[in-house]
C-alpha positions as CSV (number, residue, x, y, z in Angstrom):
1,X,-39.7,2.0,32.2
2,X,-37.0,0.9,29.7
3,X,-35.1,4.3,29.9
4,X,-34.2,3.6,33.6
5,X,-30.4,3.5,34.2
6,X,-29.1,0.4,35.9
7,X,-28.2,0.4,39.6
8,X,-24.6,-0.1,40.7
9,X,-23.6,-2.4,43.5
10,X,-20.3,-2.0,45.4
11,X,-18.7,-5.3,46.3
12,X,-18.0,-4.7,50.0
13,X,-15.5,-6.9,51.8
14,X,-14.7,-9.8,49.5
15,X,-14.0,-12.1,52.4
16,X,-17.6,-11.7,53.6
17,X,-20.9,-12.9,52.2
18,X,-21.1,-10.0,49.7
19,X,-19.9,-11.8,46.6
20,X,-22.2,-14.8,47.1
21,X,-25.3,-12.8,47.9
22,X,-24.6,-10.5,45.0
23,X,-24.8,-13.5,42.6
24,X,-27.9,-14.8,44.4
25,X,-29.5,-11.4,44.0
26,X,-28.9,-11.5,40.2
27,X,-30.2,-15.0,40.1
28,X,-33.4,-13.8,41.8
29,X,-33.9,-10.6,39.9
30,X,-32.3,-11.2,36.5
31,X,-33.0,-8.5,34.0
32,X,-36.1,-7.3,35.9
33,X,-33.9,-4.9,37.8
34,X,-30.6,-4.6,36.1
35,X,-27.6,-3.8,38.3
36,X,-23.9,-3.8,37.8
37,X,-21.6,-5.4,40.4
38,X,-18.3,-3.5,40.8
39,X,-15.4,-5.6,42.2
40,X,-12.9,-8.2,41.3
41,X,-14.6,-11.1,39.5
42,X,-12.0,-13.5,40.9
43,X,-13.8,-13.0,44.3
44,X,-17.1,-14.3,43.0
45,X,-18.0,-17.9,43.9
46,X,-16.8,-20.5,41.5
47,X,-19.2,-21.4,38.7
48,X,-20.9,-18.0,39.0
49,X,-22.4,-16.7,35.8
50,X,-21.0,-13.2,35.2
51,X,-19.9,-11.1,32.3
52,X,-17.5,-8.2,32.3
53,X,-18.7,-5.0,30.7
54,X,-17.1,-1.7,29.9
55,X,-20.1,0.6,29.9
56,X,-23.2,0.6,32.2
57,X,-25.4,0.8,29.1
58,X,-24.6,-2.9,28.5
59,X,-26.2,-4.0,31.7
60,X,-29.7,-4.5,30.5
61,X,-28.8,-7.0,27.8
62,X,-26.2,-8.8,29.9
63,X,-28.5,-9.2,32.9
64,X,-30.6,-11.6,31.0
65,X,-27.9,-14.2,30.9
66,X,-25.3,-13.2,33.6
67,X,-24.3,-10.8,36.3
68,X,-22.9,-7.7,34.7
69,X,-19.5,-6.9,36.3
70,X,-17.5,-3.8,36.1
71,X,-14.0,-5.2,37.0
72,X,-12.0,-3.6,39.7
73,X,-8.6,-5.1,40.5
74,X,-7.7,-6.1,44.1
75,X,-4.2,-6.7,45.5
76,X,-4.8,-10.3,46.6
77,X,-7.3,-13.2,46.3
78,X,-10.1,-13.5,48.8
79,X,-10.5,-16.3,51.3
80,X,-14.1,-16.4,52.6
81,X,-14.3,-15.8,56.3
82,X,-10.8,-14.3,56.6
83,X,-10.6,-10.5,56.2
84,X,-7.4,-9.3,54.6
85,X,-6.2,-5.8,55.3
86,X,-4.7,-5.7,51.8
87,X,-8.2,-5.5,50.4
88,X,-9.0,-2.2,52.2
89,X,-7.8,0.3,49.6
90,X,-9.7,-1.3,46.8
91,X,-12.9,-1.7,48.9
92,X,-12.8,2.0,49.5
93,X,-12.0,2.8,45.9
94,X,-14.9,0.7,44.7
95,X,-17.4,2.7,46.8
96,X,-16.0,6.0,45.5
97,X,-16.1,4.6,41.9
98,X,-19.7,3.6,42.3
99,X,-20.7,6.9,43.8
100,X,-19.0,8.7,40.9
101,X,-21.1,6.7,38.4
102,X,-24.3,7.6,40.2
103,X,-23.3,11.2,40.4
104,X,-22.5,11.3,36.7
105,X,-26.0,10.0,35.8
106,X,-24.8,6.7,34.4
107,X,-26.5,4.8,37.2
108,X,-29.8,5.4,38.9
109,X,-28.7,4.5,42.4
110,X,-26.2,2.7,44.6
111,X,-26.6,-0.5,46.6
112,X,-23.7,-1.3,48.9
113,X,-22.6,-4.7,50.1
114,X,-21.3,-4.9,53.7
115,X,-17.9,-3.7,54.7
116,X,-15.8,-4.2,57.8
117,X,-14.8,-0.8,59.2
118,X,-12.1,-2.2,61.5
119,X,-10.4,-4.0,58.5
120,X,-10.6,-0.8,56.4
121,X,-9.1,1.2,59.2
122,X,-6.2,-1.2,59.7
123,X,-5.5,-1.6,56.0
124,X,-6.1,2.0,54.7
125,X,-6.6,4.3,57.6
126,X,-10.4,4.5,57.0
127,X,-11.4,7.4,59.2
128,X,-15.2,7.0,59.2
129,X,-17.5,5.2,61.6
130,X,-19.3,3.5,58.7
131,X,-20.6,3.6,55.1
132,X,-23.1,6.4,55.9
133,X,-20.5,8.9,57.0
134,X,-18.1,8.1,54.1
135,X,-20.9,8.5,51.6
136,X,-21.8,11.9,53.1
137,X,-18.2,13.0,52.7
138,X,-18.2,11.8,49.0
139,X,-21.4,13.9,48.6
140,X,-19.6,17.0,49.7
141,X,-20.4,16.9,53.4
142,X,-24.2,16.3,53.0
143,X,-26.3,16.2,56.1
144,X,-27.6,12.6,56.3
145,X,-29.7,10.2,58.4
146,X,-30.0,6.5,58.4
147,X,-33.4,4.9,57.8
148,X,-34.0,1.2,58.3
149,X,-37.0,-0.1,56.4
150,X,-39.0,-3.3,56.3
151,X,-42.7,-3.8,55.3
152,X,-43.9,-3.3,58.8
153,X,-41.7,-0.6,60.2
154,X,-39.4,2.4,59.3
155,X,-37.0,3.7,61.9
156,X,-34.5,6.5,61.9
157,X,-31.8,6.8,64.7
158,X,-30.9,10.4,65.4
159,X,-27.4,9.5,66.6
160,X,-25.9,6.6,64.7
161,X,-22.5,5.1,65.3
162,X,-22.0,6.7,68.7
163,X,-21.0,4.8,71.9
164,X,-23.9,4.7,74.3
165,X,-22.0,6.6,77.0
166,X,-21.7,9.5,74.5
167,X,-25.3,9.6,73.2
168,X,-26.4,12.2,75.7
169,X,-23.7,14.6,74.6
170,X,-24.1,13.9,70.9
171,X,-27.9,14.5,70.9
172,X,-28.8,18.1,70.1
173,X,-31.9,20.1,69.1
174,X,-30.4,20.9,65.6
175,X,-29.6,17.2,65.0
176,X,-33.0,16.0,66.1
177,X,-34.7,18.7,63.9
178,X,-32.6,17.8,60.9
179,X,-33.4,14.1,61.3
180,X,-37.1,14.7,61.5
181,X,-37.0,17.0,58.4
182,X,-35.0,14.5,56.4
183,X,-37.4,11.7,57.4
184,X,-40.4,13.8,56.5
185,X,-39.1,14.8,53.1
186,X,-38.0,11.2,52.3
187,X,-41.4,9.8,53.1
188,X,-43.0,12.3,50.8
189,X,-40.6,12.0,47.9
190,X,-39.4,8.5,48.0
191,X,-42.2,6.6,49.7
192,X,-45.1,8.5,48.2
193,X,-46.7,9.4,51.5
194,X,-48.3,12.8,51.1
195,X,-48.9,13.5,54.8
196,X,-46.3,11.5,56.8
197,X,-47.0,10.7,60.5
198,X,-43.9,10.5,62.7
199,X,-43.5,9.1,66.2
200,X,-40.6,10.3,68.2
201,X,-39.1,8.3,71.1
202,X,-37.8,9.8,74.3
203,X,-34.2,9.3,75.3
204,X,-34.9,8.0,78.9
205,X,-36.9,5.1,80.2
206,X,-40.7,5.9,80.1
207,X,-39.7,9.1,78.1
208,X,-38.4,10.6,81.3
209,X,-41.7,10.2,83.2
210,X,-42.3,13.9,83.4
211,X,-38.8,14.7,84.4
212,X,-38.4,12.1,87.2
213,X,-36.1,9.9,85.1
214,X,-34.3,12.6,83.1
215,X,-34.9,16.0,81.7
216,X,-34.0,15.6,78.0
217,X,-37.6,15.0,76.9
218,X,-38.6,18.4,78.5
219,X,-35.6,20.5,77.7
220,X,-34.5,19.2,74.3
221,X,-37.0,16.9,72.5
222,X,-40.3,18.6,73.2
223,X,-39.3,22.1,72.1
224,X,-38.1,20.7,68.7
225,X,-41.4,18.8,68.3
226,X,-43.5,21.8,69.1
227,X,-41.6,23.9,66.6
228,X,-42.1,21.4,63.9
229,X,-45.8,20.8,64.7
230,X,-46.3,24.5,64.3
231,X,-45.2,24.1,60.7
232,X,-47.8,21.3,60.1
233,X,-45.6,18.2,60.5
234,X,-47.6,15.5,62.1
235,X,-45.6,14.3,65.2
236,X,-46.4,12.2,68.2
237,X,-44.0,12.2,71.2
238,X,-41.8,12.1,73.0
239,X,-43.0,8.5,73.6
240,X,-41.8,5.8,75.8
241,X,-39.7,3.6,73.5
242,X,-40.9,0.3,75.2
243,X,-44.5,0.9,74.0
244,X,-43.8,2.2,70.5
245,X,-43.2,-0.9,68.5
246,X,-46.1,-3.4,69.0
247,X,-48.5,-3.8,66.1
248,X,-51.2,-1.4,67.3
249,X,-48.7,1.3,68.0
250,X,-46.9,0.9,64.6
251,X,-50.3,1.4,62.8
252,X,-50.4,5.0,64.1
253,X,-47.2,6.2,62.3
254,X,-45.2,6.0,59.1
255,X,-41.8,6.2,60.7
256,X,-40.3,6.2,64.2
257,X,-37.5,8.7,65.1
258,X,-35.3,7.1,67.8
259,X,-32.6,8.7,69.8
260,X,-29.8,6.2,69.4
261,X,-28.7,3.2,67.3
262,X,-30.1,0.2,69.3
263,X,-33.3,1.9,70.2
264,X,-34.1,1.9,66.5
265,X,-32.4,-1.2,65.2
266,X,-33.4,-3.8,67.9
267,X,-37.2,-3.5,67.0
268,X,-36.8,-3.6,63.3
269,X,-34.4,-6.5,63.4
270,X,-36.7,-8.3,65.8
271,X,-39.7,-7.8,63.5
272,X,-38.0,-8.6,60.2
273,X,-34.4,-9.8,60.5
274,X,-34.2,-11.2,57.0
275,X,-35.4,-8.4,54.7
276,X,-34.6,-5.1,56.5
277,X,-33.0,-2.4,54.3
278,X,-30.7,0.5,55.2
279,X,-31.5,3.7,53.2
280,X,-29.3,6.8,53.5
281,X,-31.4,10.0,53.7
282,X,-30.1,13.4,52.7
283,X,-27.7,12.3,50.0
284,X,-28.0,13.8,46.5
285,X,-28.2,10.2,45.2
286,X,-30.0,7.0,46.1
287,X,-28.2,4.6,48.4
288,X,-29.5,1.4,50.0
289,X,-27.8,-1.6,51.6
290,X,-28.7,-4.9,53.3
291,X,-29.3,-4.5,57.0
292,X,-26.5,-6.9,58.1
293,X,-22.8,-7.2,58.2
294,X,-20.1,-9.3,56.5
295,X,-21.1,-12.5,58.3
296,X,-17.6,-14.0,58.1
297,X,-18.7,-17.0,60.1
298,X,-20.8,-18.3,57.2
299,X,-19.0,-16.8,54.2
300,X,-18.3,-19.2,51.5
301,X,-20.5,-21.9,52.9
302,X,-23.4,-21.3,50.5
303,X,-25.9,-20.7,53.3
304,X,-26.0,-16.9,53.3
305,X,-29.5,-15.5,52.9
306,X,-29.6,-12.9,50.1
307,X,-33.1,-11.6,51.1
308,X,-32.0,-8.3,52.5
309,X,-29.8,-7.5,49.5
310,X,-32.6,-8.4,47.2
311,X,-34.9,-6.1,49.1
312,X,-32.3,-3.3,49.0
313,X,-32.1,-3.6,45.2
314,X,-35.9,-3.5,44.9
315,X,-36.2,-0.5,47.1
316,X,-33.4,1.4,45.3
317,X,-35.3,0.7,42.1
318,X,-38.6,1.8,43.5
319,X,-37.1,5.1,44.8
320,X,-35.4,5.7,41.4
321,X,-38.6,5.3,39.6
322,X,-40.4,7.7,41.9
323,X,-37.7,10.3,41.3
324,X,-37.8,9.9,37.6
């Protein structure tokens, strides 16, 4: 589909592994999936093949020989493995610039490299728990959910960046219902599953064991599931989370809805640590990212695995083609 617009990739924290895995992703994909990296080219590894562009329409031709770069100046140089608070304003601006390009129609989707929220808060007062919440704000306050995807599993945590001690209070019937609906619609539109099957975890051990280890399954989760089932959505649950993720169980559903962050992320990172992808559901544009952080401990050593970023580019491209 030659009319497809290129993807844009935000640079993330330049002291992390983002710059090197971005180059590695271009080396793996070349012109097969054109994407434009937005950041300071001085932060790319030495000897990288890159070429500055002024317009995203140049990406297709440039991708055949070099990584297309839309330059964005940073205040200081980057030292791998050593975050610099001075980078924070530009890191945030790059994300906003990339979103604007997607919203304008110049790009088909956004792939984000990892950021460090603490560094952004110290350097620029970043007031969001993570990428997902900032993107929702840039999208005008969209209701969003985070889906983690690998070939063998899709998971959606209902509460995301919430301390474990606060999950019980953060969890609500409207939030659970919204997460299920966003997941259901995403599977239909972006993953071409006409009749999605969803499995929903309980909050408590053994899904509350009929109320003996907690009441949330009875008072909060089950009423939401019954309402959605009445609309024709195929739902199983609430289920004991400790029996949901073995191979036979995974074969019975297309995505698992989990109540909190680690309940969702531990199984998918155990099953496929290298190629998991984060997809933001509910945005008016496509956004994917690698399912890992800045990895300061290995930044600049040439050993970072680009597999998750490559998978994120491929998935963003697949979704964009399905939406075209």
